[in-house]
N, C-alpha and C positions, 0 to 999 in steps of 0.2 A: 695087344701086348706092347708094352713100352720098350723101345730100344735103349740099349745102354750106350751112353756117350762117354768118350774118353778124351782127355786133354793132356798135353805135355805140361810138365812142371813150369817150363818157360812161359807158356801161354797163361797158366794160372797166376804166375807171378806178375805178368804184365797187367792182367785184369785187376788183381788185388792192388797193385801200385796205383793204377788209375782211380780206383775207388777210394783209396786212402787219401790221395791228393785231393779229390773232389770233396772229401769230408774234412779236409784241413788237418789230416793226421800225418805224422812223420812215418818213416819206415818202421815196419814191425820188427821187433827184436825178440830173441828167444834166449832163455837161460841155458846154460851148458847142458843140463840134464834133459831138457826138452829137445835140444838140437840132436843129441846123441840118440834119443828115443826116435826121432824122425828118420835118422839114417840107419837104424838098427837092422832093417831088412837088408840093406846093402852090406853092412858089417857082417851079418850072418853069411851071406853068399861069398864075400871075400875070404872069410875065415875058412869056409868049406873048400875054397880054391887054394888054400895054403898061405894066404897073406896074414901077416902078423898085425897086431894092433898098432905097432910102431910104423909099419908101412902105410897103414890106413891113415894114421895121423899125419904122416909126411905128405900123402896125396891131398888131404884136406888143406893143409897149410900151403902147399904149392899151388893150389887152384883157387884159393880164396884168402880173405883177410882173417880167417878163423885160426886162432892159435889153440891147439889141443894136443894133449899128450896121450900116449898109449894107456897110461894109468887112468886118465879121465875117461877114455873110451871103455876100458874094462869096468870101471866103477859105475858108469851110467848106462851101459848097454841094456836094452830092454829085450828080454827073452821072447820067443814066439808066443808063449802063453800070456806074457804081459801085453804084447801088442795085439794079439788076436783072440785072447780069451782061451779057456780050456776047450779041448776038442769035444764035439757033441757026440 
């Protein structure tokens, strides 16, 4: 039986950055809709905890160079079905 390996996002980013550098590629960039889709698991949990999209946008802006609005979060949020497919 194969064991499941898990890595932090920080380690994954370090590895990807090294591979892109070796390949002569610049940093990977994401369009807004893809970025919101990537953080939709976190958005879902924060909403369940009572945080607003405005608060989420403020945390993103305060901790990165990403400028995003609550409206952009609401518009591009990927539902659980969109992220994980329909339940089996």
